Backbone as JSON, one array per atom type, in Angstrom:
{
  "sequence": "MCLAVPAKIIEIKDLLAKVELSGVTKDVSLMLLPEAQVGDYVLVHAGFAMQKVDEKEAEETYALLNEMDGAPRAVEALS",
  "N": [[-155.1, 19.68, -118.45], [-151.77, 18.64, -118.91], [-148.38, 19.72, -118.92], [-145.15, 19.24, -120.05], [-141.98, 20.68, -119.61], [-138.93, 21.8, -121.14], [-135.73, 21.67, -119.56], [-132.43, 22.57, -118.5], [-129.91, 20.48, -117.27], [-127.92, 21.28, -114.56], [-126.54, 20.36, -112.42], [-125.86, 17.31, -110.69], [-126.68, 15.05, -108.15], [-126.55, 11.98, -106.87], [-129.63, 10.6, -107.61], [-130.86, 13.01, -108.04], [-131.39, 15.98, -109.7], [-130.32, 19.31, -110.34], [-131.95, 21.67, -112.15], [-132.16, 24.21, -114.72], [-134.33, 26.72, -115.81], [-135.21, 29.33, -117.67], [-133.75, 31.06, -115.98], [-134.53, 30.23, -113.48], [-133.95, 27.89, -110.9], [-134.45, 24.46, -110.09], [-135.07, 21.48, -108.25], [-135.14, 18.21, -109.52], [-136.26, 14.83, -109.96], [-134.29, 12.11, -111.11], [-135.08, 9.54, -111.38], [-136.56, 8.3, -113.4], [-134.95, 8.67, -115.53], [-132.13, 7.84, -115.37], [-129.77, 7.91, -116.85], [-129.23, 10.48, -117.63], [-127.16, 13.42, -117.94], [-125.04, 16.09, -116.68], [-125.55, 19.12, -118.37], [-127.28, 18.09, -120.25], [-130.48, 18.53, -121.85], [-133.69, 18.14, -120.58], [-137.07, 16.93, -120.52], [-139.32, 18.07, -118.16], [-141.7, 17.1, -115.84], [-144.04, 17.31, -113.3], [-142.04, 17.23, -111.34], [-140.26, 15.31, -112.2], [-137.67, 14.25, -114.4], [-138.31, 13.29, -117.61], [-137.63, 12.67, -120.26], [-134.91, 12.93, -122.56], [-134.04, 15.77, -124.54], [-132.92, 17.51, -127.49], [-130.83, 20.48, -127.71], [-131.75, 22.3, -129.65], [-134.48, 21.63, -129.96], [-135.33, 22.26, -127.38], [-134.91, 25.06, -127.37], [-136.74, 25.85, -129.36], [-139.12, 25.17, -128.1], [-139.01, 26.92, -125.88], [-139.24, 29.35, -127.28], [-141.85, 29.11, -128.32], [-143.33, 28.99, -125.91], [-142.76, 31.55, -124.94], [-144.03, 33.07, -126.91], [-146.68, 32.39, -126.39], [-146.96, 33.81, -124.12], [-147.11, 36.34, -124.98], [-144.92, 37.4, -126.33], [-143.14, 38.57, -129.29], [-143.43, 36.76, -132.41], [-141.12, 34.16, -132.8], [-140.29, 31.66, -133.57], [-139.72, 30.97, -136.26], [-137.29, 32.21, -136.64], [-135.5, 30.53, -135.46], [-135.1, 28.43, -137.15]],
  "CA": [[-154.02, 19.39, -119.36], [-150.45, 18.66, -118.3], [-147.37, 20.2, -119.84], [-143.75, 19.02, -119.68], [-141.16, 21.75, -120.16], [-137.51, 21.44, -121.17], [-134.84, 22.37, -118.64], [-131.04, 22.12, -118.64], [-129.33, 19.96, -116.03], [-126.7, 22.01, -114.2], [-125.86, 19.66, -111.33], [-126.48, 16.02, -110.34], [-126.22, 14.36, -106.94], [-127.32, 10.73, -106.83], [-130.7, 10.66, -108.63], [-131.51, 14.32, -107.95], [-130.72, 16.95, -110.56], [-130.71, 20.71, -110.3], [-132.15, 22.11, -113.52], [-132.39, 25.64, -114.9], [-135.31, 27.08, -116.83], [-135.45, 30.77, -117.68], [-133.15, 31.7, -114.81], [-135.03, 29.63, -112.24], [-133.45, 26.54, -110.68], [-135.39, 23.57, -109.43], [-134.6, 20.1, -108.1], [-136.03, 17.21, -110.12], [-135.83, 13.45, -109.83], [-133.8, 11.4, -112.3], [-135.44, 8.12, -111.24], [-137.06, 7.79, -114.68], [-133.96, 8.97, -116.56], [-130.85, 7.82, -114.65], [-128.63, 8.1, -117.75], [-129.06, 11.91, -117.91], [-125.9, 13.97, -117.46], [-124.94, 17.55, -116.62], [-125.54, 19.7, -119.72], [-128.41, 17.58, -121.03], [-131.81, 19.13, -121.72], [-134.68, 17.11, -120.28], [-138.45, 17.36, -120.3], [-139.65, 17.93, -116.74], [-143.13, 17.12, -115.52], [-144.38, 16.88, -111.94], [-140.84, 17.0, -110.55], [-139.47, 14.21, -112.75], [-137.13, 14.32, -115.74], [-139.01, 12.2, -118.29], [-137.06, 12.35, -121.57], [-133.9, 13.88, -123.03], [-134.32, 16.46, -125.81], [-131.73, 18.24, -127.9], [-130.87, 21.91, -127.41], [-132.59, 23.0, -130.65], [-135.88, 21.4, -129.59], [-135.59, 23.04, -126.16], [-135.0, 26.47, -127.75], [-138.01, 26.03, -130.07], [-140.18, 25.12, -127.08], [-138.94, 28.18, -125.14], [-139.78, 30.4, -128.15], [-143.31, 28.95, -128.35], [-143.86, 29.39, -124.61], [-142.69, 33.01, -124.87], [-145.1, 33.56, -127.78], [-147.95, 32.23, -125.67], [-146.96, 34.82, -123.07], [-147.23, 37.65, -125.61], [-143.69, 37.84, -127.01], [-143.25, 38.5, -130.75], [-143.18, 35.44, -133.0], [-139.68, 33.93, -132.93], [-139.99, 30.28, -133.91], [-139.11, 30.89, -137.57], [-135.91, 32.67, -136.54], [-134.66, 29.43, -134.97], [-134.92, 27.41, -138.2]],
  "C": [[-152.7, 19.53, -118.62], [-149.42, 19.05, -119.36], [-145.99, 19.89, -119.27], [-142.93, 20.11, -120.35], [-139.69, 21.33, -120.15], [-136.73, 22.29, -120.17], [-133.44, 21.77, -118.8], [-130.52, 21.66, -117.28], [-128.02, 20.69, -115.75], [-125.92, 21.32, -113.09], [-126.6, 18.36, -111.05], [-125.85, 15.51, -109.06], [-127.13, 13.17, -106.75], [-128.37, 10.77, -107.93], [-131.51, 11.95, -108.54], [-130.71, 15.31, -108.78], [-131.22, 18.35, -110.25], [-130.79, 21.15, -111.75], [-132.42, 23.6, -113.55], [-133.36, 25.84, -116.04], [-135.61, 28.56, -116.69], [-134.94, 31.45, -116.41], [-133.59, 31.16, -113.47], [-134.44, 28.23, -112.1], [-134.45, 25.75, -109.85], [-134.76, 22.2, -109.32], [-135.62, 19.15, -108.71], [-135.42, 15.82, -109.97], [-135.36, 12.9, -111.17], [-134.14, 9.92, -112.24], [-135.9, 7.52, -112.57], [-136.05, 7.95, -115.81], [-132.55, 8.97, -115.95], [-129.63, 8.05, -115.53], [-128.37, 9.57, -118.08], [-127.77, 12.42, -117.27], [-125.97, 15.49, -117.41], [-124.79, 18.08, -118.05], [-126.66, 19.21, -120.6], [-129.64, 18.46, -120.82], [-132.79, 17.98, -121.54], [-136.06, 17.72, -120.18], [-138.8, 17.05, -118.86], [-141.15, 18.05, -116.57], [-143.31, 16.58, -114.11], [-143.15, 16.5, -111.13], [-139.95, 15.87, -111.04], [-138.94, 14.57, -114.14], [-137.64, 13.09, -116.48], [-138.32, 11.74, -119.57], [-135.98, 13.38, -121.9], [-134.37, 14.49, -124.34], [-133.05, 17.21, -126.2], [-131.93, 19.74, -127.67], [-131.77, 22.68, -128.36], [-134.07, 22.84, -130.31], [-136.25, 22.2, -128.34], [-135.77, 24.52, -126.51], [-136.31, 26.76, -128.48], [-139.18, 26.04, -129.08], [-140.2, 26.41, -126.27], [-139.55, 29.32, -125.96], [-141.3, 30.32, -128.2], [-143.94, 29.36, -127.03], [-143.83, 30.91, -124.45], [-143.76, 33.65, -125.74], [-146.45, 33.5, -127.07], [-148.09, 33.29, -124.58], [-146.93, 36.23, -123.65], [-145.99, 38.16, -126.3], [-143.91, 37.78, -128.52], [-142.87, 37.12, -131.26], [-141.69, 35.28, -133.27], [-139.32, 32.54, -133.42], [-139.28, 30.19, -135.27], [-137.65, 31.3, -137.53], [-134.97, 31.57, -136.08], [-134.37, 28.41, -136.05], [-133.69, 27.65, -139.02]]
}
């Protein structure tokens, strides 16, 4: 099974973006999403930004991922 995770774009140079996810930065390709801009949240899979998502959706996904890692249930608090 493959999983795309949301990350926030913090820097762009040509078609390469630096994204941040839970304090970790990573370089990802914007070849599939050239219209993305700094500040956007994008779904990242296999080193590629695949789709833009809004901040609320990204936060809900982070809460679910934290739950899967044993954190207390938090998804309802975001509604």
